[in-house]
N, CA, C, O and the ligand as a Tripos MOL2 file, in Angstrom:
@<TRIPOS>MOLECULE
protein
  285   283    72     0     0
PROTEIN
NO_CHARGES

@<TRIPOS>ATOM
      1 N           0.8100   -1.1910   -0.0700 N.3       1 MET1
      2 CA          0.0390    0.0750    0.0610 C.3       1 MET1
      3 C           0.7790    1.2620    0.0610 C.2       1 MET1
      4 O           1.7520    1.3410    0.8110 O.2       1 MET1
      5 N           0.4520    2.2570   -0.7090 N.am      2 ALA2
      6 CA          1.1730    3.4140   -0.8340 C.3       2 ALA2
      7 C           0.2700    4.6770   -0.8510 C.2       2 ALA2
      8 O          -0.9180    4.4960   -1.1190 O.2       2 ALA2
      9 N           0.6500    5.7800   -0.6250 N.am      3 ARG3
     10 CA         -0.1080    7.0760   -0.4820 C.3       3 ARG3
     11 C           0.2510    7.9350   -1.5820 C.2       3 ARG3
     12 O           1.4410    8.1550   -1.8080 O.2       3 ARG3
     13 N          -0.7140    8.4700   -2.3310 N.am      4 CYS4
     14 CA         -0.3830    9.3690   -3.4610 C.3       4 CYS4
     15 C           0.2420   10.6770   -2.8240 C.2       4 CYS4
     16 O          -0.2370   11.1970   -1.8160 O.2       4 CYS4
     17 N           1.2870   11.1390   -3.4560 N.am      5 SER5
     18 CA          1.8500   12.3480   -2.7990 C.3       5 SER5
     19 C           1.0750   13.7000   -3.2100 C.2       5 SER5
     20 O           1.2660   14.7670   -2.6260 O.2       5 SER5
     21 N           0.2840   13.5520   -4.1590 N.am      6 VAL6
     22 CA         -0.4970   14.5840   -4.6360 C.3       6 VAL6
     23 C          -1.8760   14.8850   -3.9640 C.2       6 VAL6
     24 O          -2.2180   16.0070   -3.5890 O.2       6 VAL6
     25 N          -2.6160   13.7600   -3.8580 N.am      7 CYS7
     26 CA         -3.9270   13.9980   -3.2530 C.3       7 CYS7
     27 C          -4.0620   13.1930   -1.9410 C.2       7 CYS7
     28 O          -5.0430   13.3770   -1.2220 O.2       7 CYS7
     29 N          -3.0780   12.2840   -1.6060 N.am      8 GLY8
     30 CA         -3.1680   11.6400   -0.3820 C.3       8 GLY8
     31 C          -4.0400   10.2960   -0.3210 C.2       8 GLY8
     32 O          -4.1580    9.6280    0.7060 O.2       8 GLY8
     33 N          -4.6030   10.0000   -1.4830 N.am      9 LEU9
     34 CA         -5.3330    8.7460   -1.6320 C.3       9 LEU9
     35 C          -4.4280    7.5370   -1.5020 C.2       9 LEU9
     36 O          -3.3410    7.4600   -2.0740 O.2       9 LEU9
     37 N          -4.9470    6.5820   -0.7060 N.am     10 GLU10
     38 CA         -4.2240    5.4470   -0.4660 C.3      10 GLU10
     39 C          -4.4700    4.3750   -1.6090 C.2      10 GLU10
     40 O          -5.6210    4.0910   -1.9400 O.2      10 GLU10
     41 N          -3.3970    3.8000   -2.1910 N.am     11 ILE11
     42 CA         -3.6680    2.8760   -3.2080 C.3      11 ILE11
     43 C          -3.2140    1.5570   -2.8020 C.2      11 ILE11
     44 O          -2.0520    1.3980   -2.4270 O.2      11 ILE11
     45 N          -4.0650    0.5790   -2.8500 N.am     12 GLU12
     46 CA         -3.7740   -0.7740   -2.1500 C.3      12 GLU12
     47 C          -2.9100   -1.5470   -3.1150 C.2      12 GLU12
     48 O          -1.8270   -1.9660   -2.7060 O.2      12 GLU12
     49 N          -3.2910   -1.7800   -4.3790 N.am     13 LYS13
     50 CA         -2.5470   -2.7190   -5.2180 C.3      13 LYS13
     51 C          -1.6250   -1.9770   -6.1280 C.2      13 LYS13
     52 O          -2.0450   -1.0530   -6.8250 O.2      13 LYS13
     53 N          -0.3420   -2.3710   -6.1360 N.am     14 PRO14
     54 CA          0.4390   -1.7610   -7.0770 C.3      14 PRO14
     55 C           0.3380   -2.3770   -8.4780 C.2      14 PRO14
     56 O          -0.0480   -3.5370   -8.6230 O.2      14 PRO14
     57 N           0.6830   -1.6050   -9.4910 N.am     15 LEU15
     58 CA          0.4890   -2.1710  -10.8700 C.3      15 LEU15
     59 C           1.5770   -3.3560  -11.0930 C.2      15 LEU15
     60 O           1.4080   -4.3610  -11.7840 O.2      15 LEU15
     61 N           2.5660   -3.0580  -10.4560 N.am     16 LYS16
     62 CA          3.8400   -3.7620  -10.7360 C.3      16 LYS16
     63 C           4.7560   -3.6750   -9.5830 C.2      16 LYS16
     64 O           4.8950   -2.5870   -9.0230 O.2      16 LYS16
     65 N           5.4180   -4.7560   -9.1620 N.am     17 THR17
     66 CA          6.3850   -4.6780   -8.0530 C.3      17 THR17
     67 C           7.6820   -5.3310   -8.5230 C.2      17 THR17
     68 O           7.7170   -6.2050   -9.3890 O.2      17 THR17
     69 N           8.7850   -4.8200   -7.8630 N.am     18 TRP18
     70 CA         10.0790   -5.4850   -8.0980 C.3      18 TRP18
     71 C          10.8640   -5.2850   -6.8330 C.2      18 TRP18
     72 O          10.5200   -4.5150   -5.9360 O.2      18 TRP18
     73 N          11.9420   -6.0300   -6.8230 N.am     19 THR19
     74 CA         12.7720   -5.9220   -5.5660 C.3      19 THR19
     75 C          14.1760   -5.5620   -6.0720 C.2      19 THR19
     76 O          14.6410   -5.8730   -7.1680 O.2      19 THR19
     77 N          14.8210   -4.8070   -5.0300 N.am     20 VAL20
     78 CA         16.1510   -4.4920   -5.2570 C.3      20 VAL20
     79 C          17.0680   -4.8590   -4.0430 C.2      20 VAL20
     80 O          16.7390   -4.5360   -2.9020 O.2      20 VAL20
     81 N          18.2030   -5.5290   -4.3040 N.am     21 VAL21
     82 CA         18.9080   -5.9250   -3.1930 C.3      21 VAL21
     83 C          20.0370   -4.9320   -3.0110 C.2      21 VAL21
     84 O          20.7710   -4.6270   -3.9500 O.2      21 VAL21
     85 N          20.1670   -4.4350   -1.8050 N.am     22 VAL22
     86 CA         21.1780   -3.4320   -1.5480 C.3      22 VAL22
     87 C          22.0380   -3.6310   -0.3840 C.2      22 VAL22
     88 O          21.8020   -4.6200    0.3110 O.2      22 VAL22
     89 N          23.0570   -2.8040   -0.0360 N.am     23 GLY23
     90 CA         23.7770   -3.0770    1.0950 C.3      23 GLY23
     91 C          25.1720   -3.5460    0.5900 C.2      23 GLY23
     92 O          25.3570   -3.9290   -0.5650 O.2      23 GLY23
     93 N          26.1180   -3.4880    1.5220 N.am     24 LYS24
     94 CA         27.4350   -3.9710    1.3130 C.3      24 LYS24
     95 C          27.5170   -5.3400    0.9930 C.2      24 LYS24
     96 O          28.1530   -5.7910    0.0410 O.2      24 LYS24
     97 N          26.7480   -6.1070    1.9450 N.am     25 ASN25
     98 CA         26.7360   -7.5760    1.9180 C.3      25 ASN25
     99 C          25.5710   -8.0200    1.1380 C.2      25 ASN25
    100 O          25.2650   -9.2110    1.0860 O.2      25 ASN25
    101 N          24.8560   -7.0190    0.4780 N.am     26 ARG26
    102 CA         23.6190   -7.5170   -0.3260 C.3      26 ARG26
    103 C          22.7210   -8.2170    0.6490 C.2      26 ARG26
    104 O          22.2800   -9.3190    0.3240 O.2      26 ARG26
    105 N          22.4110   -7.7150    1.7740 N.am     27 ARG27
    106 CA         21.6500   -8.3860    2.7700 C.3      27 ARG27
    107 C          20.2080   -7.7610    2.9050 C.2      27 ARG27
    108 O          19.3420   -8.3200    3.5790 O.2      27 ARG27
    109 N          20.0100   -6.6920    2.2980 N.am     28 THR28
    110 CA         18.7650   -6.0060    2.4920 C.3      28 THR28
    111 C          17.9230   -5.9000    1.0850 C.2      28 THR28
    112 O          18.4010   -5.3680    0.0820 O.2      28 THR28
    113 N          16.7530   -6.4120    1.1330 N.am     29 ARG29
    114 CA         15.9590   -6.4010   -0.0570 C.3      29 ARG29
    115 C          14.8100   -5.3760    0.0970 C.2      29 ARG29
    116 O          13.9920   -5.4200    1.0160 O.2      29 ARG29
    117 N          14.8220   -4.5400   -0.7910 N.am     30 ILE30
    118 CA         13.6930   -3.5640   -0.8410 C.3      30 ILE30
    119 C          12.6170   -3.7840   -1.9110 C.2      30 ILE30
    120 O          12.9510   -3.9080   -3.0890 O.2      30 ILE30
    121 N          11.4470   -3.8300   -1.5640 N.am     31 ILE31
    122 CA         10.3820   -4.0520   -2.3610 C.3      31 ILE31
    123 C           9.7990   -2.6540   -2.9420 C.2      31 ILE31
    124 O           9.3370   -1.7870   -2.2000 O.2      31 ILE31
    125 N           9.8680   -2.5430   -4.2450 N.am     32 PHE32
    126 CA          9.2070   -1.2210   -4.9090 C.3      32 PHE32
    127 C           7.9210   -1.5930   -5.5910 C.2      32 PHE32
    128 O           7.7000   -2.7410   -5.9760 O.2      32 PHE32
    129 N           7.1180   -0.6410   -5.7260 N.am     33 GLY33
    130 CA          5.8990   -0.7980   -6.5040 C.3      33 GLY33
    131 C           5.6230    0.3660   -7.3620 C.2      33 GLY33
    132 O           6.0280    1.4930   -7.0770 O.2      33 GLY33
    133 N           4.9620    0.1060   -8.3660 N.am     34 THR34
    134 CA          4.4900    1.2300   -9.2430 C.3      34 THR34
    135 C           2.9500    1.3920   -9.0390 C.2      34 THR34
    136 O           2.2000    0.4950   -9.4250 O.2      34 THR34
    137 N           2.4970    2.4460   -8.4780 N.am     35 PHE35
    138 CA          1.1310    2.6880   -8.2150 C.3      35 PHE35
    139 C           0.4900    3.7000   -9.2870 C.2      35 PHE35
    140 O           1.1760    4.4680   -9.9620 O.2      35 PHE35
    141 N          -0.7520    3.6150   -9.3530 N.am     36 LEU36
    142 CA         -1.6630    4.5140  -10.2690 C.3      36 LEU36
    143 C          -2.7880    4.9280   -9.3770 C.2      36 LEU36
    144 O          -3.6750    4.1820   -8.9620 O.2      36 LEU36
    145 N          -2.6430    6.2800   -9.1160 N.am     37 CYS37
    146 CA         -3.6530    6.8800   -8.2740 C.3      37 CYS37
    147 C          -4.9780    6.9610   -9.0910 C.2      37 CYS37
    148 O          -4.9390    7.3900  -10.2450 O.2      37 CYS37
    149 N          -6.0250    6.6040   -8.5830 N.am     38 GLU38
    150 CA         -7.3430    6.5420   -9.2410 C.3      38 GLU38
    151 C          -7.9790    7.8280   -9.1900 C.2      38 GLU38
    152 O          -8.9100    8.0420   -9.9660 O.2      38 GLU38
    153 N          -7.5970    8.7390   -8.3600 N.am     39 ARG39
    154 CA         -8.1960   10.1190   -8.2710 C.3      39 ARG39
    155 C          -7.5280   11.1060   -9.2150 C.2      39 ARG39
    156 O          -8.2380   11.8320   -9.9100 O.2      39 ARG39
    157 N          -6.2460   11.1710   -9.2780 N.am     40 CYS40
    158 CA         -5.6170   12.1490  -10.1250 C.3      40 CYS40
    159 C          -4.7850   11.5370  -11.2590 C.2      40 CYS40
    160 O          -4.0930   12.2140  -12.0180 O.2      40 CYS40
    161 N          -4.9110   10.1570  -11.3170 N.am     41 ARG41
    162 CA         -4.3860    9.4840  -12.5240 C.3      41 ARG41
    163 C          -2.9180    9.6840  -12.6560 C.2      41 ARG41
    164 O          -2.3910    9.7430  -13.7670 O.2      41 ARG41
    165 N          -2.3010    9.7810  -11.6370 N.am     42 ARG42
    166 CA         -0.9410    9.8470  -11.4630 C.3      42 ARG42
    167 C          -0.2250    8.7280  -11.1190 C.2      42 ARG42
    168 O          -0.5720    8.0610  -10.1450 O.2      42 ARG42
    169 N           0.8720    8.3870  -11.8880 N.am     43 LYS43
    170 CA          1.5790    7.1000  -11.5780 C.3      43 LYS43
    171 C           2.7700    7.5110  -10.7380 C.2      43 LYS43
    172 O           3.4130    8.5350  -10.9680 O.2      43 LYS43
    173 N           3.0290    6.6810   -9.7720 N.am     44 PHE44
    174 CA          4.3270    6.9550   -8.9410 C.3      44 PHE44
    175 C           4.7640    5.6260   -8.4360 C.2      44 PHE44
    176 O           4.1090    4.5840   -8.4440 O.2      44 PHE44
    177 N           6.0250    5.8290   -7.9760 N.am     45 LYS45
    178 CA          6.6810    4.6160   -7.4800 C.3      45 LYS45
    179 C           6.9300    4.7970   -5.9080 C.2      45 LYS45
    180 O           7.1720    5.9100   -5.4420 O.2      45 LYS45
    181 N           6.8640    3.7470   -5.1860 N.am     46 ALA46
    182 CA          7.1300    3.8830   -3.6530 C.3      46 ALA46
    183 C           7.7120    2.5210   -3.3360 C.2      46 ALA46
    184 O           7.4930    1.4850   -3.9640 O.2      46 ALA46
    185 N           8.5060    2.6740   -2.2400 N.am     47 SER47
    186 CA          8.9450    1.3870   -1.6780 C.3      47 SER47
    187 C           7.9050    0.9520   -0.8030 C.2      47 SER47
    188 O           7.3720    1.7960   -0.0820 O.2      47 SER47
    189 N           7.5080   -0.3330   -0.7560 N.am     48 ILE48
    190 CA          6.4910   -0.8640    0.0400 C.3      48 ILE48
    191 C           6.8820   -1.8400    0.9880 C.2      48 ILE48
    192 O           6.0640   -2.4310    1.6920 O.2      48 ILE48
    193 N           8.2480   -2.0520    1.0360 N.am     49 GLY49
    194 CA          8.6320   -2.8980    2.1810 C.3      49 GLY49
    195 C          10.2210   -3.2170    2.0570 C.2      49 GLY49
    196 O          10.8570   -3.0570    1.0160 O.2      49 GLY49
    197 N          10.7200   -3.6570    3.1850 N.am     50 ARG50
    198 CA         12.0410   -4.1200    3.0340 C.3      50 ARG50
    199 C          12.3200   -5.2610    4.0360 C.2      50 ARG50
    200 O          11.7810   -5.2800    5.1430 O.2      50 ARG50
    201 N          13.0910   -6.1130    3.6560 N.am     51 GLU51
    202 CA         13.4560   -7.3000    4.5210 C.3      51 GLU51
    203 C          14.9020   -7.4480    4.5160 C.2      51 GLU51
    204 O          15.5940   -7.0720    3.5700 O.2      51 GLU51
    205 N          15.3850   -8.0180    5.6160 N.am     52 ARG52
    206 CA         16.7810   -8.3060    5.7560 C.3      52 ARG52
    207 C          16.8170   -9.7650    5.4290 C.2      52 ARG52
    208 O          16.0600  -10.5890    5.9430 O.2      52 ARG52
    209 N          17.7960  -10.0550    4.4910 N.am     53 LEU53
    210 CA         18.0740  -11.4810    3.9940 C.3      53 LEU53
    211 C          18.8870  -12.1430    5.2040 C.2      53 LEU53
    212 O          19.6140  -11.5510    6.0030 O.2      53 LEU53
    213 N          18.5910  -13.5250    5.1520 N.am     54 GLN54
    214 CA         19.3410  -14.0770    6.2620 C.3      54 GLN54
    215 C          20.8300  -14.1560    6.0560 C.2      54 GLN54
    216 O          21.2420  -14.3160    4.9070 O.2      54 GLN54
    217 N          21.6650  -14.0610    7.0460 N.am     55 SER55
    218 CA         23.1560  -14.0470    6.6890 C.3      55 SER55
    219 C          23.4900  -15.4740    6.6090 C.2      55 SER55
    220 O          22.8490  -16.3400    7.2030 O.2      55 SER55
    221 N          24.6100  -15.7230    5.7870 N.am     56 GLU56
    222 CA         25.0560  -17.1310    5.5870 C.3      56 GLU56
    223 C          25.5850  -17.6200    6.8980 C.2      56 GLU56
    224 O          26.1460  -16.8310    7.6590 O.2      56 GLU56
    225 N          25.4350  -18.8730    7.1960 N.am     57 PRO57
    226 CA         26.2230  -19.4540    8.1940 C.3      57 PRO57
    227 C          27.7530  -19.5600    7.9520 C.2      57 PRO57
    228 O          28.2700  -19.8390    6.8700 O.2      57 PRO57
    229 N          28.4370  -19.2830    9.1740 N.am     58 LYS58
    230 CA         29.9210  -19.0970    8.8170 C.3      58 LYS58
    231 C          30.4880  -20.4150    8.3750 C.2      58 LYS58
    232 O          31.4940  -20.4050    7.6650 O.2      58 LYS58
    233 N          29.9220  -21.5650    8.7380 N.am     59 ALA59
    234 CA         30.5340  -22.8340    8.1760 C.3      59 ALA59
    235 C          30.4660  -22.9710    6.7430 C.2      59 ALA59
    236 O          31.1240  -23.8510    6.1880 O.2      59 ALA59
    237 N          29.6560  -22.1030    6.0290 N.am     60 LYS60
    238 CA         29.5940  -22.2100    4.5420 C.3      60 LYS60
    239 C          30.1150  -20.8640    3.9240 C.2      60 LYS60
    240 O          29.3840  -19.8820    3.7940 O.2      60 LYS60
    241 N          31.3400  -20.8930    3.5810 N.am     61 PRO61
    242 CA         31.8930  -19.6000    3.0310 C.3      61 PRO61
    243 C          31.3050  -19.2690    1.6470 C.2      61 PRO61
    244 O          31.2750  -18.1030    1.2530 O.2      61 PRO61
    245 N          30.8520  -20.2580    0.9350 N.am     62 TYR62
    246 CA         30.2610  -19.9170   -0.4740 C.3      62 TYR62
    247 C          28.7890  -20.2800   -0.3430 C.2      62 TYR62
    248 O          28.3830  -21.3510    0.1080 O.2      62 TYR62
    249 N          28.0250  -19.2690   -0.7870 N.am     63 PRO63
    250 CA         26.6510  -19.6940   -0.7840 C.3      63 PRO63
    251 C          26.3120  -20.5400   -2.0350 C.2      63 PRO63
    252 O          26.9570  -20.4480   -3.0800 O.2      63 PRO63
    253 N          25.2910  -21.3450   -1.8680 N.am     64 PRO64
    254 CA         24.8930  -22.1810   -3.0430 C.3      64 PRO64
    255 C          24.5420  -21.3130   -4.2390 C.2      64 PRO64
    256 O          24.1450  -20.1670   -4.0300 O.2      64 PRO64
    257 N          24.6590  -21.7680   -5.4590 N.am     65 PRO65
    258 CA         24.3770  -21.0020   -6.6730 C.3      65 PRO65
    259 C          22.9990  -20.2880   -6.6800 C.2      65 PRO65
    260 O          22.8860  -19.1660   -7.1730 O.2      65 PRO65
    261 N          21.9970  -20.9240   -6.1510 N.am     66 HIS66
    262 CA         20.6910  -20.4020   -6.1670 C.3      66 HIS66
    263 C          20.5450  -19.1220   -5.2520 C.2      66 HIS66
    264 O          19.5740  -18.3730   -5.3630 O.2      66 HIS66
    265 N          21.5170  -18.9220   -4.3810 N.am     67 GLN67
    266 CA         21.3110  -17.7530   -3.5660 C.3      67 GLN67
    267 C          22.2630  -16.6080   -4.0550 C.2      67 GLN67
    268 O          22.4250  -15.6260   -3.3310 O.2      67 GLN67
    269 N          22.8510  -16.7030   -5.1740 N.am     68 THR68
    270 CA         23.6490  -15.6400   -5.6160 C.3      68 THR68
    271 C          22.8630  -14.9870   -6.7930 C.2      68 THR68
    272 O          23.4240  -14.0830   -7.4110 O.2      68 THR68
    273 N          21.7780  -15.3230   -7.1010 N.am     69 MET69
    274 CA         21.0040  -14.7630   -8.2510 C.3      69 MET69
    275 C          20.2770  -13.5080   -7.8490 C.2      69 MET69
    276 O          19.1280  -13.3490   -8.2590 O.2      69 MET69
    277 N          20.7710  -12.7230   -7.1820 N.am     70 TYR70
    278 CA         20.0660  -11.4950   -6.7990 C.3      70 TYR70
    279 C          20.0700  -10.3940   -7.9910 C.2      70 TYR70
    280 O          21.0930  -10.0610   -8.5880 O.2      70 TYR70
    281 N          18.9250   -9.9390   -8.2180 N.am     71 VAL71
    282 CA         18.8820   -9.0170   -9.2470 C.3      71 VAL71
    283 C          18.3570   -7.6380   -8.7580 C.2      71 VAL71
    284 O          18.2550   -6.7010   -9.5500 O.2      71 VAL71
    285 ZN         -3.6610   11.2160   -6.2030 Zn       72 ZN72
@<TRIPOS>BOND
     1     1     2 1
     2     2     3 1
     3     3     4 2
     4     3     5 am
     5     5     6 1
     6     6     7 1
     7     7     8 2
     8     7     9 am
     9     9    10 1
    10    10    11 1
    11    11    12 2
    12    11    13 am
    13    13    14 1
    14    14    15 1
    15    15    16 2
    16    15    17 am
    17    17    18 1
    18    18    19 1
    19    19    20 2
    20    19    21 am
    21    21    22 1
    22    22    23 1
    23    23    24 2
    24    23    25 am
    25    25    26 1
    26    26    27 1
    27    27    28 2
    28    27    29 am
    29    29    30 1
    30    30    31 1
    31    31    32 2
    32    31    33 am
    33    33    34 1
    34    34    35 1
    35    35    36 2
    36    35    37 am
    37    37    38 1
    38    38    39 1
    39    39    40 2
    40    39    41 am
    41    41    42 1
    42    42    43 1
    43    43    44 2
    44    43    45 am
    45    45    46 1
    46    46    47 1
    47    47    48 2
    48    47    49 am
    49    49    50 1
    50    50    51 1
    51    51    52 2
    52    51    53 am
    53    53    54 1
    54    54    55 1
    55    55    56 2
    56    55    57 am
    57    57    58 1
    58    58    59 1
    59    59    60 2
    60    59    61 am
    61    61    62 1
    62    62    63 1
    63    63    64 2
    64    63    65 am
    65    65    66 1
    66    66    67 1
    67    67    68 2
    68    67    69 am
    69    69    70 1
    70    70    71 1
    71    71    72 2
    72    71    73 am
    73    73    74 1
    74    74    75 1
    75    75    76 2
    76    75    77 am
    77    77    78 1
    78    78    79 1
    79    79    80 2
    80    79    81 am
    81    81    82 1
    82    82    83 1
    83    83    84 2
    84    83    85 am
    85    85    86 1
    86    86    87 1
    87    87    88 2
    88    87    89 am
    89    89    90 1
    90    90    91 1
    91    91    92 2
    92    91    93 am
    93    93    94 1
    94    94    95 1
    95    95    96 2
    96    95    97 am
    97    97    98 1
    98    98    99 1
    99    99   100 2
   100    99   101 am
   101   101   102 1
   102   102   103 1
   103   103   104 2
   104   103   105 am
   105   105   106 1
   106   106   107 1
   107   107   108 2
   108   107   109 am
   109   109   110 1
   110   110   111 1
   111   111   112 2
   112   111   113 am
   113   113   114 1
   114   114   115 1
   115   115   116 2
   116   115   117 am
   117   117   118 1
   118   118   119 1
   119   119   120 2
   120   119   121 am
   121   121   122 1
   122   122   123 1
   123   123   124 2
   124   123   125 am
   125   125   126 1
   126   126   127 1
   127   127   128 2
   128   127   129 am
   129   129   130 1
   130   130   131 1
   131   131   132 2
   132   131   133 am
   133   133   134 1
   134   134   135 1
   135   135   136 2
   136   135   137 am
   137   137   138 1
   138   138   139 1
   139   139   140 2
   140   139   141 am
   141   141   142 1
   142   142   143 1
   143   143   144 2
   144   143   145 am
   145   145   146 1
   146   146   147 1
   147   147   148 2
   148   147   149 am
   149   149   150 1
   150   150   151 1
   151   151   152 2
   152   151   153 am
   153   153   154 1
   154   154   155 1
   155   155   156 2
   156   155   157 am
   157   157   158 1
   158   158   159 1
   159   159   160 2
   160   159   161 am
   161   161   162 1
   162   162   163 1
   163   163   164 2
   164   163   165 am
   165   165   166 1
   166   166   167 1
   167   167   168 2
   168   167   169 am
   169   169   170 1
   170   170   171 1
   171   171   172 2
   172   171   173 am
   173   173   174 1
   174   174   175 1
   175   175   176 2
   176   175   177 am
   177   177   178 1
   178   178   179 1
   179   179   180 2
   180   179   181 am
   181   181   182 1
   182   182   183 1
   183   183   184 2
   184   183   185 am
   185   185   186 1
   186   186   187 1
   187   187   188 2
   188   187   189 am
   189   189   190 1
   190   190   191 1
   191   191   192 2
   192   191   193 am
   193   193   194 1
   194   194   195 1
   195   195   196 2
   196   195   197 am
   197   197   198 1
   198   198   199 1
   199   199   200 2
   200   199   201 am
   201   201   202 1
   202   202   203 1
   203   203   204 2
   204   203   205 am
   205   205   206 1
   206   206   207 1
   207   207   208 2
   208   207   209 am
   209   209   210 1
   210   210   211 1
   211   211   212 2
   212   211   213 am
   213   213   214 1
   214   214   215 1
   215   215   216 2
   216   215   217 am
   217   217   218 1
   218   218   219 1
   219   219   220 2
   220   219   221 am
   221   221   222 1
   222   222   223 1
   223   223   224 2
   224   223   225 am
   225   225   226 1
   226   226   227 1
   227   227   228 2
   228   227   229 am
   229   229   230 1
   230   230   231 1
   231   231   232 2
   232   231   233 am
   233   233   234 1
   234   234   235 1
   235   235   236 2
   236   235   237 am
   237   237   238 1
   238   238   239 1
   239   239   240 2
   240   239   241 am
   241   241   242 1
   242   242   243 1
   243   243   244 2
   244   243   245 am
   245   245   246 1
   246   246   247 1
   247   247   248 2
   248   247   249 am
   249   249   250 1
   250   250   251 1
   251   251   252 2
   252   251   253 am
   253   253   254 1
   254   254   255 1
   255   255   256 2
   256   255   257 am
   257   257   258 1
   258   258   259 1
   259   259   260 2
   260   259   261 am
   261   261   262 1
   262   262   263 1
   263   263   264 2
   264   263   265 am
   265   265   266 1
   266   266   267 1
   267   267   268 2
   268   267   269 am
   269   269   270 1
   270   270   271 1
   271   271   272 2
   272   271   273 am
   273   273   274 1
   274   274   275 1
   275   275   276 2
   276   275   277 am
   277   277   278 1
   278   278   279 1
   279   279   280 2
   280   279   281 am
   281   281   282 1
   282   282   283 1
   283   283   284 2
@<TRIPOS>SUBSTRUCTURE
     1 MET1         2 RESIDUE 1 A MET
     2 ALA2         6 RESIDUE 1 A ALA
     3 ARG3        10 RESIDUE 1 A ARG
     4 CYS4        14 RESIDUE 1 A CYS
     5 SER5        18 RESIDUE 1 A SER
     6 VAL6        22 RESIDUE 1 A VAL
     7 CYS7        26 RESIDUE 1 A CYS
     8 GLY8        30 RESIDUE 1 A GLY
     9 LEU9        34 RESIDUE 1 A LEU
    10 GLU10       38 RESIDUE 1 A GLU
    11 ILE11       42 RESIDUE 1 A ILE
    12 GLU12       46 RESIDUE 1 A GLU
    13 LYS13       50 RESIDUE 1 A LYS
    14 PRO14       54 RESIDUE 1 A PRO
    15 LEU15       58 RESIDUE 1 A LEU
    16 LYS16       62 RESIDUE 1 A LYS
    17 THR17       66 RESIDUE 1 A THR
    18 TRP18       70 RESIDUE 1 A TRP
    19 THR19       74 RESIDUE 1 A THR
    20 VAL20       78 RESIDUE 1 A VAL
    21 VAL21       82 RESIDUE 1 A VAL
    22 VAL22       86 RESIDUE 1 A VAL
    23 GLY23       90 RESIDUE 1 A GLY
    24 LYS24       94 RESIDUE 1 A LYS
    25 ASN25       98 RESIDUE 1 A ASN
    26 ARG26      102 RESIDUE 1 A ARG
    27 ARG27      106 RESIDUE 1 A ARG
    28 THR28      110 RESIDUE 1 A THR
    29 ARG29      114 RESIDUE 1 A ARG
    30 ILE30      118 RESIDUE 1 A ILE
    31 ILE31      122 RESIDUE 1 A ILE
    32 PHE32      126 RESIDUE 1 A PHE
    33 GLY33      130 RESIDUE 1 A GLY
    34 THR34      134 RESIDUE 1 A THR
    35 PHE35      138 RESIDUE 1 A PHE
    36 LEU36      142 RESIDUE 1 A LEU
    37 CYS37      146 RESIDUE 1 A CYS
    38 GLU38      150 RESIDUE 1 A GLU
    39 ARG39      154 RESIDUE 1 A ARG
    40 CYS40      158 RESIDUE 1 A CYS
    41 ARG41      162 RESIDUE 1 A ARG
    42 ARG42      166 RESIDUE 1 A ARG
    43 LYS43      170 RESIDUE 1 A LYS
    44 PHE44      174 RESIDUE 1 A PHE
    45 LYS45      178 RESIDUE 1 A LYS
    46 ALA46      182 RESIDUE 1 A ALA
    47 SER47      186 RESIDUE 1 A SER
    48 ILE48      190 RESIDUE 1 A ILE
    49 GLY49      194 RESIDUE 1 A GLY
    50 ARG50      198 RESIDUE 1 A ARG
    51 GLU51      202 RESIDUE 1 A GLU
    52 ARG52      206 RESIDUE 1 A ARG
    53 LEU53      210 RESIDUE 1 A LEU
    54 GLN54      214 RESIDUE 1 A GLN
    55 SER55      218 RESIDUE 1 A SER
    56 GLU56      222 RESIDUE 1 A GLU
    57 PRO57      226 RESIDUE 1 A PRO
    58 LYS58      230 RESIDUE 1 A LYS
    59 ALA59      234 RESIDUE 1 A ALA
    60 LYS60      238 RESIDUE 1 A LYS
    61 PRO61      242 RESIDUE 1 A PRO
    62 TYR62      246 RESIDUE 1 A TYR
    63 PRO63      250 RESIDUE 1 A PRO
    64 PRO64      254 RESIDUE 1 A PRO
    65 PRO65      258 RESIDUE 1 A PRO
    66 HIS66      262 RESIDUE 1 A HIS
    67 GLN67      266 RESIDUE 1 A GLN
    68 THR68      270 RESIDUE 1 A THR
    69 MET69      274 RESIDUE 1 A MET
    70 TYR70      278 RESIDUE 1 A TYR
    71 VAL71      282 RESIDUE 1 A VAL
    72 ZN72       285 GROUP 0 **** ****
């Protein structure tokens, strides 16, 4: 959910979402969404959540291949 910066309407469903992994150790994932305000017909982007990725256990210095596919 995001709030339109122009009229303040809350939009529940994003048109589209994507995630970006940031941070030195790529441990924080931010979820972004594109929203369309139904009142003023304005499109805007907003971050709608963030989560910390689990850190790798120290016994495993190299993450398995499927965990390196962050985009
Ligand atoms: Zn609006």
